[in-house]
C-alpha positions in Angstrom: -33.9 7.3 -10.9 -30.2 7.6 -10.0 -27.7 9.9 -11.5 -23.9 9.6 -11.2 -22.0 12.6 -10.0 -18.6 13.5 -11.4 -17.0 12.4 -8.2 -18.1 8.9 -8.8 -16.5 8.9 -12.2 -13.0 9.0 -10.9 -10.6 6.3 -12.3 -7.7 5.0 -10.2 -4.3 6.3 -11.5 -5.9 8.4 -14.3 -6.7 12.0 -14.8 -9.9 12.6 -16.7 -11.1 15.6 -18.6 -14.5 15.4 -20.4 -16.1 17.5 -23.1 -19.6 17.0 -24.5 -19.8 17.6 -28.3 -23.0 18.7 -30.0 -23.2 18.1 -33.8 -24.5 21.0 -35.9 -25.0 21.5 -39.6 -24.8 24.7 -41.6 -27.8 25.1 -43.9 -27.3 28.5 -45.4 -25.3 31.6 -44.7 -26.6 32.3 -41.3 -29.0 29.4 -40.6 -27.8 26.6 -38.4 -29.8 23.4 -37.7 -29.0 21.4 -34.6 -29.5 17.7 -35.3 -32.0 16.0 -33.0 -30.6 12.7 -31.9 -31.4 10.4 -29.0 -27.8 10.0 -28.3 -25.0 12.0 -26.7 -21.5 12.3 -28.1 -18.8 12.6 -25.5 -15.0 12.9 -25.7 -12.9 11.5 -22.8 -9.3 12.4 -22.5 -7.6 9.9 -20.2 -4.0 10.4 -19.0 -2.3 7.7 -16.9 -0.6 9.0 -13.8 2.7 7.1 -14.2 4.6 8.3 -11.1 2.6 6.0 -8.9 4.0 3.0 -10.9 7.5 4.3 -10.5 7.3 4.2 -6.7 5.3 1.0 -6.5 7.1 -1.2 -9.1 10.3 0.3 -10.7 12.2 1.5 -7.6 11.6 -1.8 -5.7 12.9 -3.6 -8.8 16.1 -1.6 -8.8 16.6 -2.2 -5.1 16.0 -5.9 -5.4 18.4 -6.2 -8.3 21.1 -4.3 -6.5 20.6 -6.6 -3.5 21.1 -9.6 -5.7 24.1 -7.9 -7.4 25.8 -7.2 -4.0 25.9 -11.0 -3.5 28.9 -11.1 -5.8 30.9 -9.3 -3.1 30.2 -12.0 -0.5 32.8 -14.7 -0.1 32.0 -17.6 -2.5 32.8 -20.1 0.3 29.9 -18.9 2.4 27.2 -20.5 0.4 24.1 -19.9 2.6 24.7 -16.2 2.6 25.1 -15.9 -1.2 22.2 -18.2 -2.0 19.9 -16.3 0.3 21.0 -12.9 -1.0 20.4 -14.0 -4.6 17.2 -16.2 -4.2 15.2 -13.9 -2.0 15.2 -10.9 -4.5 14.2 -13.3 -7.3 11.3 -14.5 -5.3 10.3 -11.0 -4.4 10.4 -9.9 -8.0 8.2 -12.8 -9.0 5.8 -11.7 -6.3 6.0 -8.1 -7.5 5.2 -9.2 -11.0 2.2 -11.1 -9.8 1.1 -8.0 -7.9 1.5 -5.9 -11.0 -0.7 -8.3 -13.0 -3.5 -8.0 -10.5 -3.1 -4.2 -10.1 -3.2 -3.2 -13.8 -5.9 -3.7 -16.3 -5.8 -6.9 -18.3 -4.4 -6.5 -21.8 -3.3 -8.9 -24.5 0.1 -7.4 -25.0 3.2 -7.0 -22.8 3.5 -3.6 -21.2 6.8 -1.9 -20.5 6.6 -2.3 -16.8 5.9 -6.1 -17.1 8.8 -6.5 -19.5 11.0 -4.5 -17.1 10.2 -6.7 -14.1 10.7 -9.9 -16.1 14.1 -8.6 -17.4 15.1 -7.8 -13.8 14.0 -11.4 -12.8 16.2 -12.7 -15.6 19.2 -10.7 -14.4 18.7 -12.0 -10.8 18.4 -15.6 -12.2 21.7 -14.9 -14.0 23.3 -14.0 -10.7 22.2 -17.4 -9.3 23.7 -19.1 -12.3 27.0 -17.3 -12.0 27.3 -18.2 -8.3 26.5 -21.8 -9.2 29.3 -21.9 -11.7 31.8 -20.2 -9.4 30.8 -22.6 -6.5 31.2 -25.6 -8.9 34.6 -24.4 -10.0 35.8 -23.9 -6.4 34.6 -27.3 -5.2 35.6 -29.3 -8.3 39.0 -27.7 -9.2 40.8 -26.8 -6.0 44.1 -27.6 -7.6 43.4 -25.2 -10.5 42.5 -22.5 -8.0 45.7 -23.1 -6.0 47.8 -23.0 -9.2 46.1 -19.8 -10.3 46.8 -18.3 -6.8 50.5 -19.4 -7.1 50.8 -17.9 -10.5 49.3 -14.6 -9.2 51.9 -14.6 -6.3 54.7 -15.4 -8.7 53.6 -12.5 -11.0 53.6 -10.2 -8.0 57.0 -11.3 -6.9 58.4 -10.9 -10.5 56.9 -7.4 -10.7 58.4 -6.3 -7.4 61.8 -7.8 -8.4 61.7 -5.8 -11.7 60.8 -2.6 -9.8 63.7 -3.1 -7.4 66.1 -3.7 -10.3 64.8 -0.5 -12.1 65.2 1.5 -8.9 68.8 0.2 -8.6 69.7 1.3 -12.1 68.7 4.9 -11.4 
């Protein structure tokens, strides 16, 4: 006959407190009868330790999203660098979500952490879409880009001319 010790009852990422309950019935003023059953009533109070999930899943999500976001600050003309800095975080997030599904208990509903990782994946995919549109515009409409740059230069020249006229009036 084997018995389990409380050390073997430990659950990963949970704190466990137990209490055994005995059912009693009051018969008269001072007479108590203890029911005789061949069963045991137990109460288990489980609390999930959530800080582990923060370090394992949430913080890497934030770092990967920021990495993908910083791709907006790379020159659009250097396509390999921008594609790499946006695609690699997306692939890492998909891998992180797969790791989450194998790490947590299987449930039939979406958990917060799963929705959070998938939302971050969608944001990284949005970064890829935005770069694709910018790259398409640069390659397809170079004349439009040149005209916009010329207008911007003309606006700067007009602004500096107006400032010099205003300074001359003083």
